[in-house]
CHARMM-style PDB file with segment names, atoms N, HN, CA, C and O in Angstrom:
ATOM      1  N   UNK     1      -0.662  13.897 -30.668  1.00  0.00      PROA
ATOM      2  CA  UNK     1      -0.765  14.198 -29.252  1.00  0.00      PROA
ATOM      3  C   UNK     1       0.444  13.608 -28.537  1.00  0.00      PROA
ATOM      4  O   UNK     1       0.868  12.494 -28.844  1.00  0.00      PROA
ATOM      5  N   UNK     2       0.992  14.344 -27.596  1.00  0.00      PROA
ATOM      6  HN  UNK     2       0.647  15.249 -27.346  1.00  0.00      PROA
ATOM      7  CA  UNK     2       2.190  13.911 -26.890  1.00  0.00      PROA
ATOM      8  C   UNK     2       1.797  13.150 -25.618  1.00  0.00      PROA
ATOM      9  O   UNK     2       1.716  13.737 -24.538  1.00  0.00      PROA
ATOM     10  N   UNK     3       1.553  11.840 -25.753  1.00  0.00      PROA
ATOM     11  HN  UNK     3       1.619  11.363 -26.630  1.00  0.00      PROA
ATOM     12  CA  UNK     3       1.112  11.012 -24.633  1.00  0.00      PROA
ATOM     13  C   UNK     3       2.175  10.924 -23.543  1.00  0.00      PROA
ATOM     14  O   UNK     3       1.843  10.860 -22.359  1.00  0.00      PROA
ATOM     15  N   UNK     4       3.421  10.920 -23.922  1.00  0.00      PROA
ATOM     16  HN  UNK     4       3.691  10.971 -24.883  1.00  0.00      PROA
ATOM     17  CA  UNK     4       4.510  10.848 -22.941  1.00  0.00      PROA
ATOM     18  C   UNK     4       4.505  12.090 -22.040  1.00  0.00      PROA
ATOM     19  O   UNK     4       4.678  11.972 -20.827  1.00  0.00      PROA
ATOM     20  N   UNK     5       4.313  13.251 -22.612  1.00  0.00      PROA
ATOM     21  HN  UNK     5       4.173  13.347 -23.598  1.00  0.00      PROA
ATOM     22  CA  UNK     5       4.271  14.488 -21.831  1.00  0.00      PROA
ATOM     23  C   UNK     5       3.075  14.493 -20.883  1.00  0.00      PROA
ATOM     24  O   UNK     5       3.191  14.907 -19.729  1.00  0.00      PROA
ATOM     25  N   UNK     6       1.951  14.041 -21.365  1.00  0.00      PROA
ATOM     26  HN  UNK     6       1.857  13.705 -22.302  1.00  0.00      PROA
ATOM     27  CA  UNK     6       0.756  13.966 -20.511  1.00  0.00      PROA
ATOM     28  C   UNK     6       1.011  13.016 -19.344  1.00  0.00      PROA
ATOM     29  O   UNK     6       0.661  13.323 -18.205  1.00  0.00      PROA
ATOM     30  N   UNK     7       1.623  11.854 -19.625  1.00  0.00      PROA
ATOM     31  HN  UNK     7       1.908  11.604 -20.550  1.00  0.00      PROA
ATOM     32  CA  UNK     7       1.942  10.885 -18.569  1.00  0.00      PROA
ATOM     33  C   UNK     7       2.913  11.491 -17.562  1.00  0.00      PROA
ATOM     34  O   UNK     7       2.700  11.379 -16.355  1.00  0.00      PROA
ATOM     35  N   UNK     8       3.964  12.124 -18.037  1.00  0.00      PROA
ATOM     36  HN  UNK     8       4.137  12.215 -19.018  1.00  0.00      PROA
ATOM     37  CA  UNK     8       4.958  12.722 -17.142  1.00  0.00      PROA
ATOM     38  C   UNK     8       4.334  13.805 -16.267  1.00  0.00      PROA
ATOM     39  O   UNK     8       4.654  13.899 -15.083  1.00  0.00      PROA
ATOM     40  N   UNK     9       3.455  14.616 -16.829  1.00  0.00      PROA
ATOM     41  HN  UNK     9       3.195  14.539 -17.792  1.00  0.00      PROA
ATOM     42  CA  UNK     9       2.774  15.651 -16.049  1.00  0.00      PROA
ATOM     43  C   UNK     9       1.870  15.040 -14.981  1.00  0.00      PROA
ATOM     44  O   UNK     9       1.813  15.534 -13.855  1.00  0.00      PROA
ATOM     45  N   UNK    10       1.171  13.978 -15.331  1.00  0.00      PROA
ATOM     46  HN  UNK    10       1.217  13.576 -16.246  1.00  0.00      PROA
ATOM     47  CA  UNK    10       0.315  13.278 -14.370  1.00  0.00      PROA
ATOM     48  C   UNK    10       1.139  12.746 -13.204  1.00  0.00      PROA
ATOM     49  O   UNK    10       0.764  12.930 -12.045  1.00  0.00      PROA
ATOM     50  N   UNK    11       2.247  12.096 -13.496  1.00  0.00      PROA
ATOM     51  HN  UNK    11       2.551  11.947 -14.437  1.00  0.00      PROA
ATOM     52  CA  UNK    11       3.109  11.520 -12.457  1.00  0.00      PROA
ATOM     53  C   UNK    11       3.737  12.621 -11.610  1.00  0.00      PROA
ATOM     54  O   UNK    11       3.749  12.517 -10.383  1.00  0.00      PROA
ATOM     55  N   UNK    12       4.253  13.658 -12.229  1.00  0.00      PROA
ATOM     56  HN  UNK    12       4.243  13.743 -13.225  1.00  0.00      PROA
ATOM     57  CA  UNK    12       4.899  14.746 -11.487  1.00  0.00      PROA
ATOM     58  C   UNK    12       3.922  15.449 -10.560  1.00  0.00      PROA
ATOM     59  O   UNK    12       4.285  15.815  -9.442  1.00  0.00      PROA
ATOM     60  N   UNK    13       2.699  15.642 -11.007  1.00  0.00      PROA
ATOM     61  HN  UNK    13       2.405  15.345 -11.915  1.00  0.00      PROA
ATOM     62  CA  UNK    13       1.690  16.283 -10.167  1.00  0.00      PROA
ATOM     63  C   UNK    13       1.372  15.431  -8.937  1.00  0.00      PROA
ATOM     64  O   UNK    13       1.115  15.960  -7.856  1.00  0.00      PROA
ATOM     65  N   UNK    14       1.393  14.116  -9.112  1.00  0.00      PROA
ATOM     66  HN  UNK    14       1.602  13.686  -9.991  1.00  0.00      PROA
ATOM     67  CA  UNK    14       1.023  13.203  -8.023  1.00  0.00      PROA
ATOM     68  C   UNK    14       2.159  12.927  -7.044  1.00  0.00      PROA
ATOM     69  O   UNK    14       1.900  12.480  -5.927  1.00  0.00      PROA
ATOM     70  N   UNK    15       3.381  13.174  -7.418  1.00  0.00      PROA
ATOM     71  HN  UNK    15       3.592  13.538  -8.326  1.00  0.00      PROA
ATOM     72  CA  UNK    15       4.541  12.778  -6.597  1.00  0.00      PROA
ATOM     73  C   UNK    15       4.548  13.355  -5.195  1.00  0.00      PROA
ATOM     74  O   UNK    15       4.817  12.619  -4.245  1.00  0.00      PROA
ATOM     75  N   UNK    16       4.271  14.612  -5.024  1.00  0.00      PROA
ATOM     76  HN  UNK    16       4.053  15.210  -5.795  1.00  0.00      PROA
ATOM     77  CA  UNK    16       4.435  15.253  -3.725  1.00  0.00      PROA
ATOM     78  C   UNK    16       3.135  15.684  -3.064  1.00  0.00      PROA
ATOM     79  O   UNK    16       3.149  16.499  -2.142  1.00  0.00      PROA
ATOM     80  N   UNK    17       2.048  15.161  -3.511  1.00  0.00      PROA
ATOM     81  HN  UNK    17       2.037  14.499  -4.260  1.00  0.00      PROA
ATOM     82  CA  UNK    17       0.782  15.544  -2.901  1.00  0.00      PROA
ATOM     83  C   UNK    17       0.313  14.473  -1.920  1.00  0.00      PROA
ATOM     84  O   UNK    17       0.717  13.313  -1.999  1.00  0.00      PROA
ATOM     85  N   UNK    18      -0.524  14.879  -1.020  1.00  0.00      PROA
ATOM     86  HN  UNK    18      -0.852  15.822  -0.956  1.00  0.00      PROA
ATOM     87  CA  UNK    18      -1.138  13.965  -0.062  1.00  0.00      PROA
ATOM     88  C   UNK    18      -2.643  14.049  -0.258  1.00  0.00      PROA
ATOM     89  O   UNK    18      -3.234  15.124  -0.151  1.00  0.00      PROA
ATOM     90  N   UNK    19      -3.253  12.916  -0.543  1.00  0.00      PROA
ATOM     91  HN  UNK    19      -2.773  12.043  -0.629  1.00  0.00      PROA
ATOM     92  CA  UNK    19      -4.699  12.875  -0.748  1.00  0.00      PROA
ATOM     93  C   UNK    19      -5.373  12.191   0.434  1.00  0.00      PROA
ATOM     94  O   UNK    19      -4.855  11.215   0.977  1.00  0.00      PROA
ATOM     95  N   UNK    20      -6.522  12.709   0.824  1.00  0.00      PROA
ATOM     96  HN  UNK    20      -6.942  13.502   0.383  1.00  0.00      PROA
ATOM     97  CA  UNK    20      -7.295  12.120   1.918  1.00  0.00      PROA
ATOM     98  C   UNK    20      -8.459  11.302   1.385  1.00  0.00      PROA
ATOM     99  O   UNK    20      -9.493  11.169   2.039  1.00  0.00      PROA
ATOM    100  N   UNK    21      -8.280  10.763   0.201  1.00  0.00      PROA
ATOM    101  HN  UNK    21      -7.440  10.872  -0.330  1.00  0.00      PROA
ATOM    102  CA  UNK    21      -9.306   9.931  -0.418  1.00  0.00      PROA
ATOM    103  C   UNK    21      -8.666   8.609  -0.822  1.00  0.00      PROA
ATOM    104  O   UNK    21      -7.460   8.414  -0.675  1.00  0.00      PROA
ATOM    105  N   UNK    22      -9.494   7.708  -1.333  1.00  0.00      PROA
ATOM    106  HN  UNK    22     -10.474   7.867  -1.453  1.00  0.00      PROA
ATOM    107  CA  UNK    22      -8.991   6.419  -1.796  1.00  0.00      PROA
ATOM    108  C   UNK    22      -8.007   6.631  -2.943  1.00  0.00      PROA
ATOM    109  O   UNK    22      -8.288   7.372  -3.884  1.00  0.00      PROA
ATOM    110  N   UNK    23      -6.857   5.977  -2.856  1.00  0.00      PROA
ATOM    111  HN  UNK    23      -6.629   5.375  -2.091  1.00  0.00      PROA
ATOM    112  CA  UNK    23      -5.853   6.046  -3.929  1.00  0.00      PROA
ATOM    113  C   UNK    23      -5.389   4.636  -4.276  1.00  0.00      PROA
ATOM    114  O   UNK    23      -5.597   3.684  -3.524  1.00  0.00      PROA
ATOM    115  N   UNK    24      -4.770   4.538  -5.410  1.00  0.00      PROA
ATOM    116  HN  UNK    24      -4.601   5.311  -6.021  1.00  0.00      PROA
ATOM    117  CA  UNK    24      -4.193   3.278  -5.870  1.00  0.00      PROA
ATOM    118  C   UNK    24      -2.721   3.514  -6.168  1.00  0.00      PROA
ATOM    119  O   UNK    24      -2.356   4.546  -6.730  1.00  0.00      PROA
ATOM    120  N   UNK    25      -1.886   2.571  -5.798  1.00  0.00      PROA
ATOM    121  HN  UNK    25      -2.183   1.732  -5.341  1.00  0.00      PROA
ATOM    122  CA  UNK    25      -0.455   2.676  -6.021  1.00  0.00      PROA
ATOM    123  C   UNK    25      -0.132   2.318  -7.469  1.00  0.00      PROA
ATOM    124  O   UNK    25      -0.613   1.313  -7.993  1.00  0.00      PROA
ATOM    125  N   UNK    26       0.674   3.139  -8.100  1.00  0.00      PROA
ATOM    126  HN  UNK    26       1.064   3.955  -7.675  1.00  0.00      PROA
ATOM    127  CA  UNK    26       1.020   2.958  -9.518  1.00  0.00      PROA
ATOM    128  C   UNK    26       2.533   2.910  -9.678  1.00  0.00      PROA
ATOM    129  O   UNK    26       3.250   3.735  -9.112  1.00  0.00      PROA
ATOM    130  N   UNK    27       3.015   1.941 -10.451  1.00  0.00      PROA
ATOM    131  HN  UNK    27       2.432   1.271 -10.910  1.00  0.00      PROA
ATOM    132  CA  UNK    27       4.436   1.847 -10.782  1.00  0.00      PROA
ATOM    133  C   UNK    27       4.729   2.813 -11.922  1.00  0.00      PROA
ATOM    134  O   UNK    27       4.169   2.680 -13.010  1.00  0.00      PROA
ATOM    135  N   UNK    28       5.599   3.777 -11.680  1.00  0.00      PROA
ATOM    136  HN  UNK    28       6.054   3.886 -10.796  1.00  0.00      PROA
ATOM    137  CA  UNK    28       5.940   4.767 -12.698  1.00  0.00      PROA
ATOM    138  C   UNK    28       6.590   4.074 -13.893  1.00  0.00      PROA
ATOM    139  O   UNK    28       6.165   4.265 -15.032  1.00  0.00      PROA
ATOM    140  N   UNK    29       7.608   3.278 -13.634  1.00  0.00      PROA
ATOM    141  HN  UNK    29       7.954   3.123 -12.709  1.00  0.00      PROA
ATOM    142  CA  UNK    29       8.167   2.385 -14.662  1.00  0.00      PROA
ATOM    143  C   UNK    29       7.510   1.034 -14.395  1.00  0.00      PROA
ATOM    144  O   UNK    29       7.780   0.415 -13.366  1.00  0.00      PROA
ATOM    145  N   UNK    30       6.663   0.571 -15.292  1.00  0.00      PROA
ATOM    146  HN  UNK    30       6.444   1.074 -16.128  1.00  0.00      PROA
ATOM    147  CA  UNK    30       5.910  -0.657 -15.044  1.00  0.00      PROA
ATOM    148  C   UNK    30       6.818  -1.867 -14.762  1.00  0.00      PROA
ATOM    149  O   UNK    30       7.934  -1.960 -15.274  1.00  0.00      PROA
ATOM    150  N   UNK    31       6.313  -2.770 -13.949  1.00  0.00      PROA
ATOM    151  HN  UNK    31       5.407  -2.695 -13.534  1.00  0.00      PROA
ATOM    152  CA  UNK    31       7.077  -3.968 -13.616  1.00  0.00      PROA
ATOM    153  C   UNK    31       7.394  -4.792 -14.856  1.00  0.00      PROA
ATOM    154  O   UNK    31       8.458  -5.407 -14.932  1.00  0.00      PROA
ATOM    155  N   UNK    32       6.490  -4.813 -15.824  1.00  0.00      PROA
ATOM    156  HN  UNK    32       5.626  -4.313 -15.762  1.00  0.00      PROA
ATOM    157  CA  UNK    32       6.749  -5.573 -17.055  1.00  0.00      PROA
ATOM    158  C   UNK    32       7.866  -4.950 -17.888  1.00  0.00      PROA
ATOM    159  O   UNK    32       8.336  -5.548 -18.856  1.00  0.00      PROA
ATOM    160  N   UNK    33       8.287  -3.746 -17.504  1.00  0.00      PROA
ATOM    161  HN  UNK    33       7.905  -3.261 -16.717  1.00  0.00      PROA
ATOM    162  CA  UNK    33       9.383  -3.073 -18.195  1.00  0.00      PROA
ATOM    163  C   UNK    33      10.550  -2.871 -17.234  1.00  0.00      PROA
ATOM    164  O   UNK    33      11.288  -1.890 -17.321  1.00  0.00      PROA
ATOM    165  N   UNK    34      10.696  -3.819 -16.320  1.00  0.00      PROA
ATOM    166  HN  UNK    34      10.097  -4.616 -16.249  1.00  0.00      PROA
ATOM    167  CA  UNK    34      11.785  -3.858 -15.341  1.00  0.00      PROA
ATOM    168  C   UNK    34      11.693  -2.799 -14.248  1.00  0.00      PROA
ATOM    169  O   UNK    34      12.702  -2.476 -13.621  1.00  0.00      PROA
ATOM    170  N   UNK    35      10.512  -2.257 -14.011  1.00  0.00      PROA
ATOM    171  HN  UNK    35       9.693  -2.520 -14.520  1.00  0.00      PROA
ATOM    172  CA  UNK    35      10.313  -1.364 -12.881  1.00  0.00      PROA
ATOM    173  C   UNK    35      10.277  -2.176 -11.594  1.00  0.00      PROA
ATOM    174  O   UNK    35       9.924  -3.355 -11.602  1.00  0.00      PROA
ATOM    175  N   UNK    36      10.644  -1.535 -10.491  1.00  0.00      PROA
ATOM    176  HN  UNK    36      10.931  -0.577 -10.485  1.00  0.00      PROA
ATOM    177  CA  UNK    36      10.671  -2.251  -9.210  1.00  0.00      PROA
ATOM    178  C   UNK    36       9.638  -1.669  -8.248  1.00  0.00      PROA
ATOM    179  O   UNK    36       8.865  -0.782  -8.609  1.00  0.00      PROA
ATOM    180  N   UNK    37       9.640  -2.178  -7.032  1.00  0.00      PROA
ATOM    181  HN  UNK    37      10.268  -2.899  -6.739  1.00  0.00      PROA
ATOM    182  CA  UNK    37       8.700  -1.740  -6.007  1.00  0.00      PROA
ATOM    183  C   UNK    37       9.300  -0.682  -5.084  1.00  0.00      PROA
ATOM    184  O   UNK    37       8.802  -0.477  -3.977  1.00  0.00      PROA
ATOM    185  N   UNK    38      10.346  -0.020  -5.520  1.00  0.00      PROA
ATOM    186  HN  UNK    38      10.750  -0.187  -6.419  1.00  0.00      PROA
ATOM    187  CA  UNK    38      10.981   0.999  -4.683  1.00  0.00      PROA
ATOM    188  C   UNK    38      10.048   2.203  -4.520  1.00  0.00      PROA
ATOM    189  O   UNK    38       9.179   2.460  -5.353  1.00  0.00      PROA
ATOM    190  N   UNK    39      10.256   2.922  -3.431  1.00  0.00      PROA
ATOM    191  HN  UNK    39      10.963   2.713  -2.755  1.00  0.00      PROA
ATOM    192  CA  UNK    39       9.456   4.113  -3.149  1.00  0.00      PROA
ATOM    193  C   UNK    39       9.535   5.125  -4.286  1.00  0.00      PROA
ATOM    194  O   UNK    39       8.552   5.802  -4.589  1.00  0.00      PROA
ATOM    195  N   UNK    40      10.695   5.228  -4.908  1.00  0.00      PROA
ATOM    196  HN  UNK    40      11.494   4.679  -4.661  1.00  0.00      PROA
ATOM    197  CA  UNK    40      10.897   6.188  -5.992  1.00  0.00      PROA
ATOM    198  C   UNK    40      10.111   5.827  -7.250  1.00  0.00      PROA
ATOM    199  O   UNK    40       9.859   6.683  -8.098  1.00  0.00      PROA
ATOM    200  N   UNK    41       9.725   4.558  -7.366  1.00  0.00      PROA
ATOM    201  HN  UNK    41       9.930   3.863  -6.677  1.00  0.00      PROA
ATOM    202  CA  UNK    41       9.011   4.101  -8.556  1.00  0.00      PROA
ATOM    203  C   UNK    41       7.510   3.963  -8.316  1.00  0.00      PROA
ATOM    204  O   UNK    41       6.788   3.487  -9.193  1.00  0.00      PROA
ATOM    205  N   UNK    42       7.039   4.365  -7.158  1.00  0.00      PROA
ATOM    206  HN  UNK    42       7.625   4.751  -6.446  1.00  0.00      PROA
ATOM    207  CA  UNK    42       5.616   4.253  -6.844  1.00  0.00      PROA
ATOM    208  C   UNK    42       5.024   5.627  -6.587  1.00  0.00      PROA
ATOM    209  O   UNK    42       5.671   6.499  -6.007  1.00  0.00      PROA
ATOM    210  N   UNK    43       3.798   5.805  -7.023  1.00  0.00      PROA
ATOM    211  HN  UNK    43       3.273   5.097  -7.494  1.00  0.00      PROA
ATOM    212  CA  UNK    43       3.070   7.047  -6.793  1.00  0.00      PROA
ATOM    213  C   UNK    43       1.608   6.691  -6.548  1.00  0.00      PROA
ATOM    214  O   UNK    43       1.079   5.756  -7.149  1.00  0.00      PROA
ATOM    215  N   UNK    44       0.963   7.440  -5.666  1.00  0.00      PROA
ATOM    216  HN  UNK    44       1.392   8.200  -5.178  1.00  0.00      PROA
ATOM    217  CA  UNK    44      -0.457   7.229  -5.397  1.00  0.00      PROA
ATOM    218  C   UNK    44      -1.292   8.063  -6.349  1.00  0.00      PROA
ATOM    219  O   UNK    44      -1.097   9.271  -6.481  1.00  0.00      PROA
ATOM    220  N   UNK    45      -2.226   7.393  -7.010  1.00  0.00      PROA
ATOM    221  HN  UNK    45      -2.384   6.411  -6.903  1.00  0.00      PROA
ATOM    222  CA  UNK    45      -3.122   8.053  -7.958  1.00  0.00      PROA
ATOM    223  C   UNK    45      -4.564   7.774  -7.564  1.00  0.00      PROA
ATOM    224  O   UNK    45      -4.858   6.769  -6.917  1.00  0.00      PROA
ATOM    225  N   UNK    46      -5.455   8.669  -7.959  1.00  0.00      PROA
ATOM    226  HN  UNK    46      -5.215   9.486  -8.485  1.00  0.00      PROA
ATOM    227  CA  UNK    46      -6.874   8.375  -7.807  1.00  0.00      PROA
ATOM    228  C   UNK    46      -7.204   7.245  -8.787  1.00  0.00      PROA
ATOM    229  O   UNK    46      -6.445   7.018  -9.729  1.00  0.00      PROA
ATOM    230  N   UNK    47      -8.303   6.542  -8.589  1.00  0.00      PROA
ATOM    231  HN  UNK    47      -8.919   6.727  -7.824  1.00  0.00      PROA
ATOM    232  CA  UNK    47      -8.654   5.478  -9.548  1.00  0.00      PROA
ATOM    233  C   UNK    47      -8.754   5.985 -10.988  1.00  0.00      PROA
ATOM    234  O   UNK    47      -8.344   5.293 -11.920  1.00  0.00      PROA
ATOM    235  N   UNK    48      -9.289   7.170 -11.167  1.00  0.00      PROA
ATOM    236  HN  UNK    48      -9.623   7.732 -10.410  1.00  0.00      PROA
ATOM    237  CA  UNK    48      -9.415   7.733 -12.517  1.00  0.00      PROA
ATOM    238  C   UNK    48      -8.052   8.028 -13.118  1.00  0.00      PROA
ATOM    239  O   UNK    48      -7.810   7.747 -14.292  1.00  0.00      PROA
ATOM    240  N   UNK    49      -7.164   8.594 -12.316  1.00  0.00      PROA
ATOM    241  HN  UNK    49      -7.360   8.822 -11.362  1.00  0.00      PROA
ATOM    242  CA  UNK    49      -5.804   8.865 -12.786  1.00  0.00      PROA
ATOM    243  C   UNK    49      -5.064   7.577 -13.095  1.00  0.00      PROA
ATOM    244  O   UNK    49      -4.309   7.507 -14.065  1.00  0.00      PROA
ATOM    245  N   UNK    50      -5.278   6.553 -12.271  1.00  0.00      PROA
ATOM    246  HN  UNK    50      -5.891   6.610 -11.483  1.00  0.00      PROA
ATOM    247  CA  UNK    50      -4.607   5.275 -12.475  1.00  0.00      PROA
ATOM    248  C   UNK    50      -5.047   4.657 -13.804  1.00  0.00      PROA
ATOM    249  O   UNK    50      -4.222   4.153 -14.566  1.00  0.00      PROA
ATOM    250  N   UNK    51      -6.341   4.701 -14.070  1.00  0.00      PROA
ATOM    251  HN  UNK    51      -7.011   5.110 -13.451  1.00  0.00      PROA
ATOM    252  CA  UNK    51      -6.860   4.214 -15.347  1.00  0.00      PROA
ATOM    253  C   UNK    51      -6.229   4.991 -16.504  1.00  0.00      PROA
ATOM    254  O   UNK    51      -5.778   4.401 -17.485  1.00  0.00      PROA
ATOM    255  N   UNK    52      -6.204   6.305 -16.379  1.00  0.00      PROA
ATOM    256  HN  UNK    52      -6.570   6.785 -15.582  1.00  0.00      PROA
ATOM    257  CA  UNK    52      -5.619   7.146 -17.426  1.00  0.00      PROA
ATOM    258  C   UNK    52      -4.141   6.837 -17.624  1.00  0.00      PROA
ATOM    259  O   UNK    52      -3.668   6.763 -18.758  1.00  0.00      PROA
ATOM    260  N   UNK    53      -3.405   6.655 -16.521  1.00  0.00      PROA
ATOM    261  HN  UNK    53      -3.789   6.715 -15.600  1.00  0.00      PROA
ATOM    262  CA  UNK    53      -1.975   6.354 -16.619  1.00  0.00      PROA
ATOM    263  C   UNK    53      -1.742   5.096 -17.442  1.00  0.00      PROA
ATOM    264  O   UNK    53      -0.843   5.063 -18.282  1.00  0.00      PROA
ATOM    265  N   UNK    54      -2.546   4.058 -17.208  1.00  0.00      PROA
ATOM    266  HN  UNK    54      -3.276   4.085 -16.525  1.00  0.00      PROA
ATOM    267  CA  UNK    54      -2.373   2.817 -17.964  1.00  0.00      PROA
ATOM    268  C   UNK    54      -2.769   2.983 -19.424  1.00  0.00      PROA
ATOM    269  O   UNK    54      -2.141   2.396 -20.305  1.00  0.00      PROA
ATOM    270  N   UNK    55      -3.793   3.769 -19.689  1.00  0.00      PROA
ATOM    271  HN  UNK    55      -4.303   4.246 -18.973  1.00  0.00      PROA
ATOM    272  CA  UNK    55      -4.171   4.020 -21.084  1.00  0.00      PROA
ATOM    273  C   UNK    55      -3.062   4.784 -21.811  1.00  0.00      PROA
ATOM    274  O   UNK    55      -2.766   4.506 -22.973  1.00  0.00      PROA
ATOM    275  N   UNK    56      -2.457   5.742 -21.123  1.00  0.00      PROA
ATOM    276  HN  UNK    56      -2.697   5.968 -20.179  1.00  0.00      PROA
ATOM    277  CA  UNK    56      -1.357   6.497 -21.721  1.00  0.00      PROA
ATOM    278  C   UNK    56      -0.151   5.604 -21.989  1.00  0.00      PROA
ATOM    279  O   UNK    56       0.483   5.713 -23.038  1.00  0.00      PROA
ATOM    280  N   UNK    57       0.168   4.719 -21.043  1.00  0.00      PROA
ATOM    281  HN  UNK    57      -0.347   4.630 -20.190  1.00  0.00      PROA
ATOM    282  CA  UNK    57       1.308   3.822 -21.240  1.00  0.00      PROA
ATOM    283  C   UNK    57       1.101   2.921 -22.460  1.00  0.00      PROA
ATOM    284  O   UNK    57       2.053   2.635 -23.186  1.00  0.00      PROA
ATOM    285  N   UNK    58      -0.120   2.480 -22.685  1.00  0.00      PROA
ATOM    286  HN  UNK    58      -0.894   2.712 -22.096  1.00  0.00      PROA
ATOM    287  CA  UNK    58      -0.408   1.659 -23.875  1.00  0.00      PROA
ATOM    288  C   UNK    58      -0.196   2.485 -25.140  1.00  0.00      PROA
ATOM    289  O   UNK    58       0.312   1.972 -26.137  1.00  0.00      PROA
ATOM    290  N   UNK    59      -0.578   3.752 -25.108  1.00  0.00      PROA
ATOM    291  HN  UNK    59      -0.991   4.170 -24.298  1.00  0.00      PROA
ATOM    292  CA  UNK    59      -0.366   4.624 -26.273  1.00  0.00      PROA
ATOM    293  C   UNK    59       1.129   4.873 -26.514  1.00  0.00      PROA
ATOM    294  O   UNK    59       1.579   4.937 -27.658  1.00  0.00      PROA
ATOM    295  N   UNK    60       1.893   5.013 -25.416  1.00  0.00      PROA
ATOM    296  HN  UNK    60       1.527   4.961 -24.487  1.00  0.00      PROA
ATOM    297  CA  UNK    60       3.329   5.277 -25.532  1.00  0.00      PROA
ATOM    298  C   UNK    60       4.076   4.036 -26.013  1.00  0.00      PROA
ATOM    299  O   UNK    60       4.983   4.139 -26.839  1.00  0.00      PROA
ATOM    300  N   UNK    61       3.697   2.861 -25.497  1.00  0.00      PROA
ATOM    301  HN  UNK    61       2.961   2.778 -24.826  1.00  0.00      PROA
ATOM    302  CA  UNK    61       4.374   1.594 -25.820  1.00  0.00      PROA
ATOM    303  C   UNK    61       3.349   0.588 -26.355  1.00  0.00      PROA
ATOM    304  O   UNK    61       3.009  -0.363 -25.652  1.00  0.00      PROA
ATOM    305  N   UNK    62       2.851   0.775 -27.572  1.00  0.00      PROA
ATOM    306  HN  UNK    62       3.127   1.548 -28.143  1.00  0.00      PROA
ATOM    307  CA  UNK    62       1.747  -0.050 -28.077  1.00  0.00      PROA
ATOM    308  C   UNK    62       2.070  -1.525 -28.295  1.00  0.00      PROA
ATOM    309  O   UNK    62       1.152  -2.335 -28.428  1.00  0.00      PROA
ATOM    310  N   UNK    63       3.334  -1.889 -28.335  1.00  0.00      PROA
ATOM    311  HN  UNK    63       4.080  -1.231 -28.228  1.00  0.00      PROA
ATOM    312  CA  UNK    63       3.670  -3.299 -28.573  1.00  0.00      PROA
ATOM    313  C   UNK    63       4.036  -4.042 -27.286  1.00  0.00      PROA
ATOM    314  O   UNK    63       4.387  -5.221 -27.336  1.00  0.00      PROA
ATOM    315  N   UNK    64       3.959  -3.379 -26.153  1.00  0.00      PROA
ATOM    316  HN  UNK    64       3.674  -2.422 -26.112  1.00  0.00      PROA
ATOM    317  CA  UNK    64       4.322  -4.003 -24.869  1.00  0.00      PROA
ATOM    318  C   UNK    64       3.110  -4.756 -24.322  1.00  0.00      PROA
ATOM    319  O   UNK    64       2.186  -4.155 -23.772  1.00  0.00      PROA
ATOM    320  N   UNK    65       3.129  -6.091 -24.485  1.00  0.00      PROA
ATOM    321  HN  UNK    65       3.879  -6.579 -24.932  1.00  0.00      PROA
ATOM    322  CA  UNK    65       1.990  -6.920 -24.106  1.00  0.00      PROA
ATOM    323  C   UNK    65       1.604  -6.752 -22.639  1.00  0.00      PROA
ATOM    324  O   UNK    65       0.416  -6.708 -22.318  1.00  0.00      PROA
ATOM    325  N   UNK    66       2.587  -6.658 -21.746  1.00  0.00      PROA
ATOM    326  HN  UNK    66       3.552  -6.694 -22.007  1.00  0.00      PROA
ATOM    327  CA  UNK    66       2.305  -6.517 -20.318  1.00  0.00      PROA
ATOM    328  C   UNK    66       1.493  -5.273 -19.994  1.00  0.00      PROA
ATOM    329  O   UNK    66       0.662  -5.292 -19.086  1.00  0.00      PROA
ATOM    330  N   UNK    67       1.724  -4.202 -20.724  1.00  0.00      PROA
ATOM    331  HN  UNK    67       2.399  -4.187 -21.462  1.00  0.00      PROA
ATOM    332  CA  UNK    67       0.971  -2.969 -20.513  1.00  0.00      PROA
ATOM    333  C   UNK    67      -0.461  -3.107 -20.985  1.00  0.00      PROA
ATOM    334  O   UNK    67      -1.392  -2.610 -20.351  1.00  0.00      PROA
ATOM    335  N   UNK    68      -0.623  -3.782 -22.096  1.00  0.00      PROA
ATOM    336  HN  UNK    68       0.134  -4.185 -22.611  1.00  0.00      PROA
ATOM    337  CA  UNK    68      -1.984  -4.010 -22.617  1.00  0.00      PROA
ATOM    338  C   UNK    68      -2.765  -4.867 -21.620  1.00  0.00      PROA
ATOM    339  O   UNK    68      -3.932  -4.592 -21.340  1.00  0.00      PROA
ATOM    340  N   UNK    69      -2.133  -5.882 -21.099  1.00  0.00      PROA
ATOM    341  HN  UNK    69      -1.185  -6.105 -21.326  1.00  0.00      PROA
ATOM    342  CA  UNK    69      -2.761  -6.761 -20.110  1.00  0.00      PROA
ATOM    343  C   UNK    69      -3.160  -5.972 -18.863  1.00  0.00      PROA
ATOM    344  O   UNK    69      -4.269  -6.132 -18.352  1.00  0.00      PROA
ATOM    345  N   UNK    70      -2.252  -5.120 -18.373  1.00  0.00      PROA
ATOM    346  HN  UNK    70      -1.351  -4.991 -18.788  1.00  0.00      PROA
ATOM    347  CA  UNK    70      -2.537  -4.330 -17.173  1.00  0.00      PROA
ATOM    348  C   UNK    70      -3.674  -3.338 -17.422  1.00  0.00      PROA
ATOM    349  O   UNK    70      -4.506  -3.117 -16.542  1.00  0.00      PROA
ATOM    350  N   UNK    71      -3.714  -2.749 -18.595  1.00  0.00      PROA
ATOM    351  HN  UNK    71      -3.039  -2.928 -19.310  1.00  0.00      PROA
ATOM    352  CA  UNK    71      -4.763  -1.773 -18.910  1.00  0.00      PROA
ATOM    353  C   UNK    71      -6.142  -2.430 -18.967  1.00  0.00      PROA
ATOM    354  O   UNK    71      -7.145  -1.822 -18.592  1.00  0.00      PROA
ATOM    355  N   UNK    72      -6.178  -3.654 -19.431  1.00  0.00      PROA
ATOM    356  HN  UNK    72      -5.363  -4.147 -19.735  1.00  0.00      PROA
ATOM    357  CA  UNK    72      -7.452  -4.369 -19.533  1.00  0.00      PROA
ATOM    358  C   UNK    72      -7.952  -4.772 -18.151  1.00  0.00      PROA
ATOM    359  O   UNK    72      -9.156  -4.770 -17.895  1.00  0.00      PROA
ATOM    360  N   UNK    73      -7.038  -5.111 -17.273  1.00  0.00      PROA
ATOM    361  HN  UNK    73      -6.059  -5.112 -17.481  1.00  0.00      PROA
ATOM    362  CA  UNK    73      -7.429  -5.548 -15.940  1.00  0.00      PROA
ATOM    363  C   UNK    73      -7.887  -4.355 -15.118  1.00  0.00      PROA
ATOM    364  OT1 UNK    73      -8.261  -4.512 -13.956  1.00  0.00      PROA
TER     365      UNK     73
END
């Protein structure tokens, strides 16, 4: 399964939409991987999408401890 493609599609779909429901801010390039807090690196996701994004990142980078920690939290 191509987890990277699924992650990229999730992020691209969320980039230009406006939701009128509760959202959570997600770092596209995680901070533990030198991502920053710039507008270009943040996207609003639903809680379910945010959970999925972190699960996908763990699948893409299974040895990155910071991602595993974030997914558990």
